[in-house]
TORKOL-80315 format. One line per 8 residues: number of its first residue (from 1); their letters; for each residue z, y, x of N, C-alpha, C. Coordinates in pm, whole numbers. Each point is the difference from the previous one (the first is absolute). Layout:
! TORKOL-80315
NUM	a	Z/Y/X/Z/Y/X/Z/Y/X | ...
This chain:
! TORKOL-80315
1	msprtpsp	1465/-2117/1616/128/-73/-13/-29/-144/-39 | 65/-92/67/-19/-142/-30/52/-32/-138 | -67/-94/-74/48/-36/-132/143/-52/1 | 45/-57/112/135/-55/4/105/104/37 | -46/119/41/94/104/39/55/70/-123 | 131/6/-15/55/65/-118/-33/149/1 | -26/52/-119/-31/142/-13/124/83/28 | -19/128/39/116/86/24/88/12/-123
9	dvarhgwp	-59/0/-121/79/12/-122/93/-118/-17 | -51/-122/23/84/-118/-14/109/1/106 | -35/41/122/99/1/108/113/96/-29 | -28/108/-74/105/98/-28/100/-49/-102 | -35/-98/-81/98/-49/-97/-4/-152/-3 | 53/-57/109/11/-145/12/141/-47/-29 | 34/-119/52/130/-59/-27/117/81/53 | -5/57/121/114/82/46/28/118/-91
17	qalaavla	-106/66/-47/19/114/-90/57/-45/-134 | -46/-115/-49/54/-53/-126/148/-34/14 | 35/-62/113/140/-34/23/86/125/8 | -52/103/65/77/126/10/21/61/-138 | -101/-4/-85/13/57/-134/104/-75/-82 | -5/-133/3/95/-81/-78/142/17/52 | 18/-5/133/133/15/57/59/137/-30 | -82/104/9/49/134/-29/49/11/-144
25	aliamwgi	-75/-58/-93/41/3/-141/129/-76/-22 | 12/-119/60/121/-80/-17/121/69/62 | -17/60/115/111/70/65/46/118/-86 | -96/74/-54/35/113/-85/76/-46/-125 | -48/-106/-64/65/-48/-122/137/-57/31 | 11/-79/106/128/-61/34/102/108/38 | -46/101/73/91/108/41/49/81/-119 | -91/37/-90/41/76/-119/96/-82/-86
33	aamgllaa	-32/-129/-21/87/-86/-80/137/-15/64 | 3/-18/131/128/-19/69/86/126/-11 | -57/115/24/79/124/-9/46/24/-143 | -85/-29/-98/41/17/-139/112/-92/-39 | -6/-125/41/106/-95/-33/129/32/73 | -10/48/123/121/44/71/66/116/-73 | -81/95/-46/56/113/-75/61/-45/-131 | -53/-109/-57/52/-52/-125/124/-87/20
41	gagglpdg	40/-24/125/120/-77/27/-21/-147/20 | -125/-41/27/-27/-143/17/19/-48/142 | 44/88/90/17/-39/139/111/-101/20 | 95/-8/-94/111/-91/16/-17/-133/-69 | -121/-40/-30/-24/-128/-65/49/-114/88 | 57/-105/-59/55/-110/80/-108/-91/57 | 40/-84/94/-85/-106/56/-127/53/65 | 5/123/51/-118/55/66/-122/7/-89
49	afprvvta	24/31/-129/-109/-5/-98/-86/126/-1 | 45/106/66/-70/129/-13/-148/-9/36 | -39/-60/112/-144/-7/31/-81/-73/-107 | 58/-104/-58/-72/-75/-104/-13/83/-127 | 103/78/-31/-8/87/-118/-106/109/21 | -6/54/120/-103/100/31/-138/-62/-14 | -17/-121/53/-129/-68/-11/-36/-26/-145 | 97/-41/-81/-26/-21/-143/-41/131/-67
57	tvvtavgg	59/111/41/-37/130/-56/-145/33/33 | -42/-28/124/-139/24/38/-94/-90/-81 | 41/-124/-23/-81/-93/-80/-23/56/-140 | 107/47/-64/-16/55/-136/-81/128/2 | 3/74/111/-73/126/8/-151/-20/-2 | -48/-117/40/-144/-26/-2/-38/-92/-115 | 88/-9/-98/-32/-80/-119/45/-143/6 | 69/-40/108/47/-137/11/110/-32/-100
65	tvelsgna	25/-127/-18/98/-47/-98/123/-56/70 | 115/59/-31/128/-49/50/76/-57/-118 | 41/-126/11/70/-68/-108/148/-11/34 | 85/31/-98/143/-13/17/45/-135/-56 | 96/-62/66/48/-130/-44/152/-3/9 | 61/-92/-75/145/-11/-1/42/-145/-2 | 116/-29/59/56/-134/-1/151/13/-18 | 44/-26/-125/142/19/-30/70/-131/-32
73	galaesaa	-66/-113/19/64/-127/-24/-22/-49/-142 | 52/-119/-29/-24/-62/-129/71/71/-113 | 110/69/27/79/65/-106/-38/146/-21 | -100/44/70/-36/142/-9/-149/15/-13 | -38/116/-52/-140/35/-14/-22/139/58 | -112/15/66/-34/132/53/-149/22/-16 | -35/125/-17/-141/36/-17/-21/140/53 | -114/23/62/-29/132/53/-151/14/16
81	gitvmpls	-46/124/-1/-142/28/20/-18/147/27 | -102/35/76/-26/139/30/-150/21/21 | -50/109/-55/-139/40/19/-3/150/21 | -27/42/122/-7/143/31/-75/16/132 | -78/107/10/-69/31/125/63/124/62 | 54/-8/121/50/120/69/-118/83/50 | -43/95/-81/-129/66/24/1/93/121 | 116/42/48/2/76/126/-50/-87/114
89	vtlagalv	44/-125/2/-45/-95/102/-148/-30/-20 | -40/-18/-124/-141/-27/-30/-89/114/47 | 40/123/-31/-81/116/36/-11/15/151 | 109/-20/72/-3/11/146/-97/-102/59 | 8/-123/-45/-91/-102/52/-145/28/-34 | -25/48/-122/-138/28/-41/-61/112/84 | 77/105/26/-54/113/77/-28/-40/144 | 90/-74/61/-20/-41/139/-116/-99/12
97	laagflrp	-6/-96/-91/-107/-100/6/-136/64/-28 | -5/92/-95/-126/69/-29/-47/80/120 | 94/68/68/-39/76/120/-53/-91/109 | 64/-116/20/-49/-95/100/-134/-58/-36 | -24/-21/-128/-129/-53/-44/-112/102/18 | 29/126/-27/-104/104/4/-26/54/140 | 95/-12/90/-13/64/131/-127/-40/74 | -35/-128/12/-123/-34/73/-128/40/-74
105	lrhravag	11/35/-129/-119/30/-79/-29/148/-12 | 86/84/58/-16/143/-19/-126/50/71 | -43/116/-40/-116/69/59/-130/-76/-22 | -7/-78/-106/-125/-69/-32/-32/22/-146 | -127/9/-31/-41/25/-138/-25/-129/-77 | -55/-101/67/-37/-123/-68/45/-119/85 | 46/-104/-68/35/-125/68/-53/-115/-84 | -52/-102/66/-53/-114/-73/109/-79/-69
113	apelagwa	-34/-62/-111/97/-81/-74/54/-115/84 | -84/-72/78/56/-107/85/100/53/102 | -27/116/56/93/57/98/134/33/-64 | -1/67/-118/125/33/-68/75/-127/-42 | -76/-98/-49/63/-124/-42/64/-73/118 | -68/-1/116/57/-64/117/125/68/49 | 1/132/-1/117/76/43/117/-24/-96 | -27/2/-131/106/-27/-99/49/-145/11
121	ariavlwv	-89/-93/30/40/-141/10/95/-22/116 | -23/68/112/91/-14/114/142/44/-39 | 7/115/-66/130/48/-45/61/-97/-100 | -82/-53/-92/51/-90/-104/57/-129/60 | -67/-57/102/48/-123/62/138/23/62 | 15/108/74/129/30/63/105/34/-104 | -42/64/-108/93/35/-108/54/-125/-69 | -86/-98/-23/45/-125/-62/100/-71/89
129	iallgmaf	-25/-1/130/95/-62/93/135/71/-8 | -4/133/-5/125/75/-11/71/-28/-132 | -76/-11/-109/60/-30/-130/69/-136/2 | -65/-99/59/60/-133/7/130/4/81 | -2/71/111/121/10/81/114/67/-76 | -29/109/-71/105/69/-76/47/-85/-117 | -92/-70/-66/38/-81/-116/96/-110/39 | -20/-64/115/90/-106/43/129/53/61
137	aarqtfav	-3/126/47/120/57/61/95/61/-104 | -52/40/-114/80/69/-102/72/-100/-88 | 100/-68/55/78/-99/-74/145/12/43 | 92/1/-98/141/16/33/85/-45/-117 | 123/-45/28/95/-40/-102/133/71/25 | 64/48/-108/128/69/10/102/-68/-90 | 126/4/41/110/-43/-86/40/116/-92 | 32/-32/-125/36/101/-101/148/-8/-27
145	slgsgtlg	68/113/9/142/6/-33/17/4/-152 | 91/-82/-52/25/-3/-144/99/107/-44 | 56/74/92/93/104/-37/140/-54/-21 | 87/85/-58/141/-37/-17/37/-27/-145 | -99/-2/-91/30/-22/-141/-4/-147/-37 | -34/-26/-127/-3/-137/-52/-99/-86/75 | -117/56/30/-102/-77/72/51/-40/139 | 71/90/65/54/-32/131/102/-112/-5
153	dlgdvfgl	87/3/-102/99/-106/-15/-66/-135/-23 | -103/-2/-89/-71/-125/-27/-70/-52/125 | -55/91/79/-66/-41/123/97/-63/98 | 123/55/8/100/-58/88/44/-138/-47 | 14/-17/-133/45/-127/-56/-100/-111/28 | -128/31/-23/-103/-103/13/-66/0/137 | 44/88/88/-57/3/135/-146/37/3 | -38/96/-85/-141/40/-9/-25/120/90
161	spkvgftt	-113/-2/66/-42/111/86/-146/32/-29 | -25/83/-101/-139/30/-39/-76/66/114 | -128/-30/4/-87/60/100/-128/51/-66 | -50/108/52/-128/53/-44/-85/25/124 | -128/-1/-17/-88/23/112/-137/45/-45 | -86/20/95/-137/38/-34/-97/-74/91 | -114/-30/-57/-110/-62/73/-129/70/-44 | -107/-32/64/-129/58/-38/-92/-108/-54
169	dvpltvlf	-81/39/-95/-108/-86/-47/-118/22/93 | -20/-91/94/-97/22/107/-143/19/-53 | -52/-89/-87/-138/21/-47/-20/133/-72 | 95/36/-88/-14/127/-71/15/119/94 | 87/-12/99/15/108/96/-128/24/78 | -64/-108/43/-127/15/73/-108/56/-92 | -8/-51/-123/-103/46/-93/14/149/-29 | 120/42/-41/19/141/-35/-2/89/124
177	gvlwlagv	44/-54/113/-7/78/123/-143/27/43 | -88/-98/-19/-142/20/34/-66/97/-99 | 36/-10/-127/-52/95/-99/46/141/32 | 126/13/43/49/132/40/-79/54/118 | -25/-85/98/-79/41/117/-140/45/-42 | -64/-79/-86/-135/36/-45/1/136/-71 | 101/23/-83/8/129/-68/17/115/97 | 83/-18/103/21/105/99/-128/31/76
185	lvlallvs	-73/-104/43/-122/22/78/-110/64/-83 | -16/-46/-124/-102/60/-86/34/145/-31 | 126/27/-31/39/138/-30/-15/89/122 | 26/-54/118/-19/79/122/-145/42/16 | -92/-93/-26/-144/35/9/-39/102/-106 | 60/-9/-118/-35/92/-108/56/140/24 | 119/7/57/68/130/12/-50/80/119 | -20/-65/113/-34/73/122/-145/49/-3
193	paaplpgr	-22/131/10/-137/51/2/-74/-34/128 | 74/-37/105/-64/-32/129/-29/-147/15 | 44/-83/-95/-21/-144/13/-143/-36/-38 | -66/-85/78/-138/-38/-32/-6/-102/-112 | -108/3/-74/-25/-95/-107/-134/-68/24 | -19/-121/-53/-133/-61/4/-100/88/-73 | -125/-4/43/-103/86/-57/-12/-12/-151 | 16/-121/-54/-17/-19/-144/110/67/-82
201	llrfqesv	113/30/65/112/59/-74/10/151/17 | -87/58/80/10/143/25/-18/83/-126 | -79/-51/-95/-24/79/-121/125/12/-88 | 99/-86/23/122/5/-80/105/95/57 | -17/42/125/105/78/62/15/138/-61 | -106/55/-57/8/133/-59/91/3/-122 | 7/-109/-76/83/-2/-119/135/-66/22 | 8/-94/95/123/-77/16/93/62/103
209	rpaayamv	-54/42/114/87/45/108/81/125/-34 | -59/103/-60/83/117/-34/114/-34/-95 | -27/-85/-97/105/-38/-95/108/-84/66 | -40/-96/84/98/-84/69/87/84/93 | -61/92/73/76/88/88/99/84/-79 | -44/54/-113/88/85/-81/120/-78/-52 | -21/-126/-41/110/-79/-53/101/-37/108 | -48/-38/118/92/-33/109/79/125/41
217	alllafva	-68/114/9/69/124/33/104/35/-107 | -33/-28/-127/93/28/-110/126/-86/13 | -17/-129/26/115/-89/14/86/39/120 | -63/35/112/76/41/118/71/133/-25 | -61/89/-78/65/127/-32/127/-23/-81 | -3/-93/-95/121/-30/-77/108/-59/89 | -38/-83/95/98/-56/94/59/111/86 | -82/93/43/49/113/82/97/86/-80
225	vgsvialv	-35/31/-124/89/79/-86/131/-74/-22 | -9/-130/-26/120/-79/-18/88/-2/123 | -61/-4/119/77/1/124/78/130/15 | -65/111/-30/67/130/11/119/6/-97 | -23/-42/-124/109/2/-99/114/-90/43 | -33/-119/51/105/-94/42/81/57/116 | -65/63/96/72/57/114/88/115/-44 | -49/82/-93/82/111/-50/123/-54/-73
233	vaatrgha	-19/-103/-81/113/-61/-72/100/-59/99 | -49/-66/104/89/-59/99/80/107/73 | -63/115/27/68/106/73/100/76/-85 | -23/7/-129/85/82/-86/101/-80/-82 | -29/-127/-27/88/-77/-87/59/-123/67 | -26/-19/128/55/-115/69/-79/-127/-24 | 64/-116/24/-63/-131/-14/-124/-10/91 | 15/49/123/-115/5/90/-55/-139/29
241	aetvavil	88/-98/24/-46/-135/34/-79/-61/-115 | 50/15/-122/-72/-54/-116/-136/66/-16 | -4/131/22/-127/72/-14/-101/-44/105 | 48/-19/124/-90/-48/106/-52/-139/-34 | 86/-85/-57/-44/-134/-39/-110/7/-105 | 16/90/-97/-104/16/-103/-131/48/61 | 10/97/92/-121/54/63/-73/-109/77 | 74/-81/74/-62/-100/88/-43/-126/-72
249	lglpnvaw	54/-25/-118/-34/-123/-72/-80/25/-128 | 39/99/-79/-61/10/-132/-38/138/-46 | -27/93/92/-35/135/-45/-125/3/-87 | -110/-68/38/-117/1/-90/30/-63/-136 | 91/-99/-5/38/-56/-129/51/109/-94 | 83/89/54/58/108/-80/-103/109/-26 | -70/43/106/-93/111/-13/-116/-32/-94 | -55/-120/12/-114/-34/-85/42/-30/-143
257	laftlglg	123/-50/-18/54/-13/-135/12/138/-64 | 53/98/75/11/136/-50/-138/58/-34 | -100/-33/81/-136/45/-27/-50/-48/-136 | 18/-129/-28/-45/-53/-129/81/58/-115 | 130/24/22/80/62/-106/-49/141/-29 | -39/72/103/-53/135/-20/-130/1/-78 | -75/-108/10/-123/-12/-80/31/-26/-147 | 124/-42/-30/37/-34/-135/17/-149/-23
265	atwtgrvq	-13/-79/105/10/-146/-14/143/-40/-35 | 12/-119/-57/129/-55/-40/23/-132/71 | 120/-16/50/46/-126/60/118/-51/-82 | 22/-128/2/116/-58/-64/81/-76/103 | 131/-7/-21/82/-69/98/145/-7/-42 | 79/-62/85/143/-12/-23/69/-30/131 | 119/53/16/86/-30/114/131/-52/-55 | 38/-119/44/122/-63/-49/73/-63/117
273	gpfglpmp	132/18/5/77/-56/109/7/94/119 | 30/-54/117/21/85/119/-128/48/65 | -114/-37/-55/-126/47/59/-2/153/0 | -62/56/100/-22/143/6/-145/28/29 | -51/109/-54/-138/40/25/-6/98/115 | -92/-19/94/-18/98/107/-76/121/-52 | 55/64/-100/-68/109/-69/103/104/-40 | -45/117/-46/95/101/-46/96/-56/-105
281	hvldevlr	119/58/-3/106/-51/-88/-41/6/-147 | -84/96/-36/-40/13/-140/-76/-123/-48 | -77/-63/88/-72/-121/-39/97/-114/-28 | 102/-11/83/99/-104/-21/73/20/-132 | 26/126/-37/68/28/-127/-85/-40/-119 | -130/26/7/-89/-33/-111/-13/-151/-16 | -6/-72/112/-28/-143/-5/125/-87/-16 | 117/54/31/120/-84/-6/55/-3/-142
289	tkdvstln	-67/-76/-86/40/-16/-139/-3/-150/-36 | 54/-31/-118/4/-139/-43/-139/-49/-37 | -80/88/-58/-134/-38/-43/-104/53/99 | -122/-44/-18/-110/49/83/-21/149/-26 | -9/77/106/-11/145/-11/-144/45/20 | -32/114/-59/-130/62/17/13/115/99 | -86/-1/99/6/99/108/-125/85/-2 | 14/126/-33/-109/98/8/63/139/14
297	vhtlaqyd	-84/103/4/55/135/22/90/43/-114 | -26/-47/-121/83/38/-115/141/-58/13 | 10/-129/31/133/-61/12/75/52/122 | -72/24/109/66/55/119/46/142/-22 | -77/79/-77/35/140/-25/129/13/-80 | 37/-104/-73/125/4/-73/121/1/93 | -20/-46/123/107/0/99/-15/113/100 | -124/39/28/-25/107/98/-131/69/-36
305	grvwwlvv	8/123/-47/-119/73/-44/-99/30/112 | 45/-8/126/-90/29/112/-110/-104/14 | 12/-110/-72/-102/-105/6/-135/52/-45 | -1/102/-85/-129/55/-48/-83/58/114 | 63/30/113/-76/50/114/-95/-106/55 | 24/-127/-33/-94/-104/42/-139/25/-56 | -6/49/-122/-131/29/-62/-71/111/77 | 75/102/39/-58/112/75/-50/-47/137
313	vdavllma	83/-78/69/-40/-51/132/-125/-85/-12 | -4/-87/-101/-119/-82/-21/-124/86/-21 | 12/102/-83/-116/84/-30/-51/70/126 | 92/53/80/-40/72/122/-67/-94/100 | 62/-115/26/-56/-91/99/-129/-66/-49 | -11/-26/-128/-125/-56/-53/-114/102/9 | 29/126/-26/-103/102/15/-43/12/146 | 96/-9/91/-35/4/143/-86/-119/38
321	aafsmatr	32/-118/-51/-80/-119/28/-140/13/-58 | -10/51/-121/-131/17/-64/-85/102/76 | 63/108/45/-72/101/78/-48/-59/132 | 87/-77/67/-40/-64/125/-117/-95/-22 | 6/-77/-107/-109/-93/-29/-131/74/-24 | 7/110/-73/-122/75/-30/-60/64/125 | 85/52/88/-53/63/122/-59/-102/97 | 40/-124/-10/-53/-104/87/-122/-69/-61
329	sparmraw	-32/32/-122/-114/-62/-68/-125/86/18 | -118/-60/-20/-124/79/11/-3/114/-100 | -62/110/40/-4/119/-85/-77/-24/-129 | -93/-95/0/-81/-24/-119/75/-73/-111 | 118/-52/31/75/-76/-99/54/94/-107 | -12/-37/-125/41/85/-111/149/-19/-32 | 53/97/-77/143/-1/-28/41/-123/-80 | -83/-45/-94/38/-116/-80/2/-127/85
337	qhalhmav	-83/-2/104/2/-115/90/129/-2/83 | 43/118/45/128/8/70/114/-47/-90 | -5/44/-126/104/-39/-94/4/-151/-18 | -116/-62/-11/-6/-145/-17/51/-72/123 | -42/44/118/47/-63/124/151/14/16 | 52/118/-32/144/24/12/76/-88/-98 | -51/-16/-121/69/-81/-101/6/-146/43 | -110/-54/47/-3/-140/42/92/-21/120
345	alaltvlm	-8/91/98/82/-15/121/148/10/-34 | 37/92/-88/140/17/-35/51/-120/-80 | -83/-53/-89/40/-118/-77/23/-120/93 | -86/-20/98/19/-109/96/126/21/84 | 26/125/35/121/30/77/126/-30/-80 | 1/41/-126/116/-26/-86/16/-150/-23 | -111/-72/-15/8/-145/-16/64/-64/123 | -38/47/117/61/-52/123/150/25/1
353	iclvgrvs	42/119/-40/143/32/-3/73/-91/-99 | -63/-24/-115/63/-87/-100/15/-142/51 | -93/-45/82/6/-138/51/103/-15/111 | 6/97/91/89/-15/116/137/62/-24 | 16/79/-106/125/68/-24/98/-75/-89 | -38/-119/-46/90/-79/-85/120/-47/81 | 114/-7/-66/122/-48/63/63/-103/-93 | 40/-113/55/67/-102/-78/98/-73/90
361	ahyglsll	128/-5/-40/101/-69/79/110/-47/-93 | 49/-121/26/111/-54/-78/73/-105/84 | 126/-16/-29/75/-110/60/120/-30/-90 | 48/-122/9/115/-40/-80/66/-124/57 | 128/-14/-27/75/-116/47/100/-39/-107 | 8/-130/-28/91/-50/-102/66/-128/47 | 132/-10/-15/75/-121/33/57/-58/-129 | -34/-126/-30/47/-66/-122/-32/82/-124
369	gigdlggg	-115/67/4/-39/80/-115/65/135/-6 | 84/36/99/70/128/1/-70/91/101 | -39/117/-45/-65/95/89/12/140/-55 | -49/97/76/1/140/-42/141/46/-33 | 100/-41/81/139/33/-32/50/116/85 | -84/100/9/43/119/69/-3/-10/150 | -52/-107/51/-3/-15/145/-126/50/63 | -88/62/-78/-125/48/55/-93/-110/41
377	lsgelflk	8/-118/-68/-79/-115/41/-126/-17/-85 | -39/100/-72/-126/-6/-73/-53/141/-17 | -128/10/-15/-60/131/-21/-148/-13/-25 | -58/106/-52/-143/0/-30/-53/141/18 | -119/9/52/-69/127/16/-149/-25/-20 | -62/78/-86/-145/-7/-7/-56/134/-41 | -121/26/42/-69/125/-30/-149/-31/-3 | -62/23/-116/-143/-30/-13/-69/107/-83
385	pqvwgalg	-127/24/25/-71/108/-69/-68/-47/-127 | -27/95/-89/-90/-23/-112/-140/37/50 | -72/-101/46/-120/22/82/-109/74/-77 | -32/-46/-120/-114/59/-70/21/146/-33 | 123/36/-39/28/141/-25/-14/83/127 | 48/-54/113/-11/71/127/-146/21/41 | -83/-103/-22/-142/11/36/-71/102/-88 | 32/1/-129/-62/98/-90/34/142/39
393	lallwglv	126/24/34/40/134/45/-66/37/132 | -14/-97/90/-66/28/128/-146/40/-22 | -69/-69/-91/-139/37/-30/-8/143/-54 | 92/35/-89/-1/134/-59/27/107/106 | 104/-21/79/30/95/107/-117/9/99 | -61/-113/32/-111/2/94/-120/77/-51 | -33/-17/-127/-113/73/-58/24/151/4 | 120/42/-38/30/143/-6/5/61/140
401	tgflgall	79/-60/89/14/57/134/-128/-13/80 | -76/-109/-20/-127/-14/70/-99/108/-39 | -6/32/-129/-93/104/-46/43/137/52 | 130/32/-11/48/130/48/-13/11/151 | 26/-109/72/-14/4/145/-143/26/43 | -96/-56/-75/-141/26/31/-36/146/-23 | 54/60/-104/-27/142/-26/60/88/109 | 122/-33/45/63/79/104/-72/-15/134
409	arpvrrrg	-67/-113/21/-66/-25/128/-139/62/7 | -51/53/-108/-136/53/0/-21/112/103 | 95/94/16/-23/105/100/6/-49/144 | 49/-120/20/17/-54/136/-127/-71/41 | -50/32/118/-120/-64/50/31/-146/32 | -85/-91/-49/25/-143/15/-116/-69/69 | 23/-126/34/-102/-80/68/-125/-11/-86 | -114/23/62/-126/-11/-71/-46/129/-66
417	eagkpedv	84/107/13/-35/126/-63/-96/76/90 | -97/67/-61/-99/75/75/66/114/76 | -55/34/116/58/107/80/-15/134/-65 | 93/90/29/-4/134/-53/-109/80/70 | -51/110/-62/-111/76/59/28/46/142 | 128/42/24/26/52/133/4/-110/106 | 8/-128/-45/2/-110/94/-139/-44/42 | -106/48/-74/-137/-41/27/-60/89/106
425	rapag	-46/-59/108/-58/77/108/-149/7/-13 | -57/111/51/-145/16/-2/-63/-93/101 | -119/-52/-29/-64/-90/94/-36/71/129 | 8/-72/110/-27/59/131/-147/33/12 | -26/102/81/-137/42/23/-43/99/-98
């Protein structure tokens, strides 16, 4: 082969394949976001704003920053802000992009670092172009109705027409979008047992890959359980459109929050004003107070005792994850090593949930110092975890379930285990 002739490996994952992977991920995310927003009632937005709102949703799903702004004139003040990731959209994009990244690399045991870096760089270049396009497209301004109360009368007298809108912080959107992409590609290499690694990293796959696979399977299992529960609730209690909107926009937000609560973690938050949480009604009851509320299984159980089943579900799924991790690990690995790997992996998983599961939103409008007069023109919503407590509980659960999972996996034949006597054949001749 001539030195200038591209190798078959490079030819299999060039620019066309990179473009296909990026486009497939964007189409999946845009489609999920659009259907979720339609189910939530956003299809009737004025001034043809729906496509821009969908694009802004996709931007936030990959870690981008959307800034809210207001213009109410010299006699009025307005303020707004929102921080939330629609994790259903995030998850859809991550799965599709990871599949596109891994497809040309399948059926190979080893790949050189330059080859992997070149393949990832092609995807990254196209991804940055897409981020820039979405960041500049996700901009819109809306007029705000002052209602029929005192604020409305003052607005008519002074001829005020408040406006609110959203824009994107382009540099931060590109930065966090690239970090999100890097995380997806690295996790894809760690999770897939068929993905090739550079020779120098092969020694780490025995300890890292089984744990990474178990954690991803655990998170997807909670999303699957949440989907079943949501569909049952929609079929038996109505509110089908709202439930579909939650599934398509924020199901992992709810499911992974429930996962951390089942571990014993505590979140704090408050809901004030017309804001609503895309979550079970019991959460809204706990958080809709004058002061900051504490959210954990104890406070939720005061409203609904069935919340204690979260602990049981956590225990069952964590044991399944620990067993899966142990069966995928070399047979020579000891139980305490499994426990340590499970604890570290679970702590990192819970940390990720704490970082992406935060919710913060507020808005307010005041004319001549008069506001909050029953017109629904102000509100606040926030939800944040007590991180260190959650990480400590994750380490404890990981140590216990990792050790027990290793014991349960002992009777199961695993990779690297010597063959059984009946499998050994006599030498020929």
